[in-house]
N, C-alpha and C positions, 0 to 999 in steps of 0.2 A: 867442657860441654861438647861432646862429639855426636850425640844422637840428634839428628835433624828431624823434628816432628813435622814442620811445615816449611815448604819452600815456595816462594812467590817469584815467578820469572817474567820480567818485562810486562807487567800487568798494565793494561790500558782500558780506560772507560771514557768515551765521549758521549755527551748528551746532545741531541739535536734540538735547537731552539730556532725561533724566527730570526734571531740576530746572528746565528752561526753555531758552530760546534763548541760546546763547553768542554774543555779538556780537564775533566775533574781528576782523573788519575792518568798519568802519562809516562809509562815506561818504568814502573816501580819493581825493584827486585830486592829481596831480603830473605833471611832464614830465621825460623824460630826453633830453639832447642827445647827438647823435652824437659819439663820441670822448671823452666825459667819464666820470668815475667818480662816480656819485651814491651816497652812503652812506645807508643806512636804519638809524637808531640808536634804541635804546630798551631798557628792561629786559626780561628774560625774561618771556614771556607776553603781550607787548604786541601781538602779531599780525604781527611782521616776516616770519617764515618763511611764514606763511599767505599773506601778501600776495605774496611771491615766487612761490609755487606757483600763485596765481591768475593772475598775469601770464603764466606759462608754460602755463596751462590744464591743469595737473596735477590741479587740482580746479576745479570749476565755481563761478562766483560766484552769489550770491543776486540780485545786481543790479549794474548799472554796466557800463562798457565798458573794454576794453584795446585800444588802437589802435597797431599797428606800422606806421610810415610811412603813417599815415592809414587803414590797413585794419583793420576791426573783427575781431579774432580770434574773438570770440564768435559771429560769423555764419558761420564756416567749417565746412564739413561734415567728417566723419571723414577722408576722403581728402585734402581740401584742407589740413586741419590737419597731417596727417602730412608733407606736402610743406613746409609752413611751419616745422615744427619744426627743420629744419636751420638756420634763422636765429636760433633761440632755444635756448640751452643753459644748463646749470646745473653749478656745482661745489658738491658737498655738503660738509656739516660734517665728517662722519666718513669719512676716506679709506679705511677698511677695509670697513665695512658697505656702502658704495656700489659696491664692486667685486665681481663674481661670482668666488668662490674657485675655481670649476671651470673658469674660462677662463684662458688665458695672457694676458699683458699685450698681446701682439699682437692676440689675438682681442677683447679688451675695447675697445681703441682702434679696431679695424676695424669693430666692430659697427654704429655709425651709418652708416659708409660702405657696408656691406653692405645696410643698410636702404634706402639711396638707389639701389641697383642698380649700384654701381661694381664693376668686375671685380676678380678676385683679385690679379693682378699690380700693378694700379694701387693697390689697397688696401695691399698690402705696402710699396710704395714710399712711399706717403703716411704710413704708420705709422712707418717708419724716419725719415722727415723730421721728424715730430712728436716722436719720442723725442729727436732731436738738439736740437730747439727748446727742450724743457723740461729739458735737461741730463742725459739718461739714455743709457747706452751701448747700442749696437745689440743686444748679447746679451740685454738686458732683454726683448726680443721673446718669447723662449721660456720665460720664467720666470713664476711664479704670484704673486699678490698677497701671500701670507703670507711670501714670501721677502724682503720689503722693509720698510724702516722707515716710520714714519708720514709723514715728509716726502717720501720717495720715492713712497709710495702717492698722496699728494696731487698730485705731479707727473704721475702716471699719469692721475689724474682730470682734471687740467688739459689734458693731451694729448687725452683723449677729448672734452672740451668744445670743443677747437679743431678737431677733425677735420673738421667740416662747414663751416668758415669762417663762424661765426655773426656776426650783426650785434649781438646783445646776449647777454652772459653774466651770469646771476644768480649771484653768489658768496654762498652761504648760510653765513656764519660759517666761511670756508674755512681759517682758521688757529687757531681757538679750541681745537682738540684737539691742537695741536702745542706742543712746547717753544718757549720764547721765541726762542732762537737760530735754530731752524728756521723760526719764523714770519717772521723778517726775510728769510730766503732766499726763501721763497714769495712774500712781498709784493714783493720786488725782481724776482722772475721775472714776476709779474703786470704790474708797471709796464713792464718791458722788452718783454713781448709786446704790451702795449697800444701802445707807441711804434712797434714794428715793423709791426704789423698794423692799426693804427687801431681797436682794439677799444673797445667801450662796456661798462662794468660797472655793474650795480646791486649794490652791496656791502653785504650785511646783516651787522651786527655790534653787539655791546654794548660793545666795547673802544674807548674814545675815543682811546687812543694810536695804535691801528691806523688808525682812521678819519682822524685828523689827518695821518697819513703818506701815505695812499693816495688820499684822496678830494678832489675839487674842490668839491663841494657836499654839503650834508647835509639829510636829511629826518628830523626828530625825531618819534618816534611814542610815544604813550601810550594804552594801553587801547583799541586799535583805531582811533585817529584820529591825524592829523598835527597837531602843535601849532606847528611852526616849520620853515621851509624857507629856507636861505640858503647863502652860500659857507661853506666850512669855516673860513676865517680869521675871517669875521664871527661865526660861532657861538662861537669862542673869545674874540674880542676884545670883541664887543658882543651877547651873547645877549639877546633880547627876552623870551622866555618863561621864567618862573621854573624850570620843569622842565629846560630846556636848561642854565640856569645851575647848577642843582643836580647834573645829570649831570657837568658839567665840573668842578665843585668837589669832587665825590666821587672823582674819579680820583686815584690816588696820585701824589705827586711824587717823582722820583728823588733829589732833594736832601734829606737828612735835616735840614739846617739851615733849610730853607724853611718858613715858617709864615705863614698868612694868617688874620687875625682876622675878616675879613668873609665867610668861607665860608658858603654856604647848603647845608646838608646835608639829604638826603632823610629824612623821618620817616614812620613808620607803614607800613601795608601797602597794596598796590595794591587798589582796590575790585574787586568781583566783575564780570566781563564779562557775567554773566547779568543783574545788576541794577546797571548803572552809574549814577552820579549824574545827576540830571535836567539840570543845567546843564553847567558845565565838568567834564570827566572828571577833572581834576586837583585840583578844589576841596577834596577831603577831606585833601590832603597839602600844600596851598599856604599859606604864612604870610600871603599878601596877599589871601586869598579874602574876598569880601564876599557879601551876600545876592544881588546881581546874578549873581555867579559861580555860586552854588548853584542858581539858578533858570533862568538863560538861557544856552544854549550860545553861546560866542563864535564870531564869523565870522572866517575867514581874511582878513587885510588886508595890503596891500602898503605897507611903510614906506620904499620907495625902494630902487633898485638890485637889485631882485629878492628883497629880504628880506621874506618873508611870515611872519606870526605870527597865531595865533588865541588872543587873550588880552584880557580886559577891562581889565587893568592891566599892560601891557607895561613892561619895565624900561628905559624911554626915557632915564632919567637916568644909566644905567650907562655 
């Protein structure tokens, strides 16, 4: 994979509060290749969704750059950004609150097309085409969101995201609000659409089973920073960062007879994003932490084959 579609450089987002600055995203850098699914994983509150919204410029960064095919999105004016938005779309976590209850499904999916200045007949034809692609009947066009199940509403959200033929879709926990059986249907749909249209996904999730199924590479995030970037298979077979290992070990196994004595399980609470540790952000929960970890932030290093890790004591022997 050599074609870099999206490049994030030293992205920072601080939120001001009465208690101080919340360091939601703090110096994040990574690349997304055309046609891949890059998963962004981590516990709730680590900054995953904030990072997704920064990439789409739904919120403005404190510092850093987001480049789409080499073009700095931060330098675009309002009019330029509106035109560029057709290339960047998002599928939200909650398929109900993200759909306007006063609009019919046809109006919801056609809204981005209308914003692009596409005529009514062409919009209607495109909406019917999209409904078919996501597995919904044509009569869906005239119905309202409350008349559908959660899985069907998420299909409507996917159709809306596809309407402008985007280059990148940010999937923000798109199946976490759905039943497990419905999750599988939506994930299979996303994979099918990616194959048919050459889509690129940034897939945000805390569910490692979902990530393992859909993603080709993984970025592991903890308290506003990335700690490991590698292929999904490498993350499961040879994790280098203790936090990655702990995330994987904490995932439940479907086999009740399966037991591992060498599991590393997460202990303690996540530190405050207002007053994070001075050194490694993970040092307060890491069983391998030393004084170096507590005092000096680790640098992201390449351990070969595109496997990057920011840790003073990586699990090289694993």
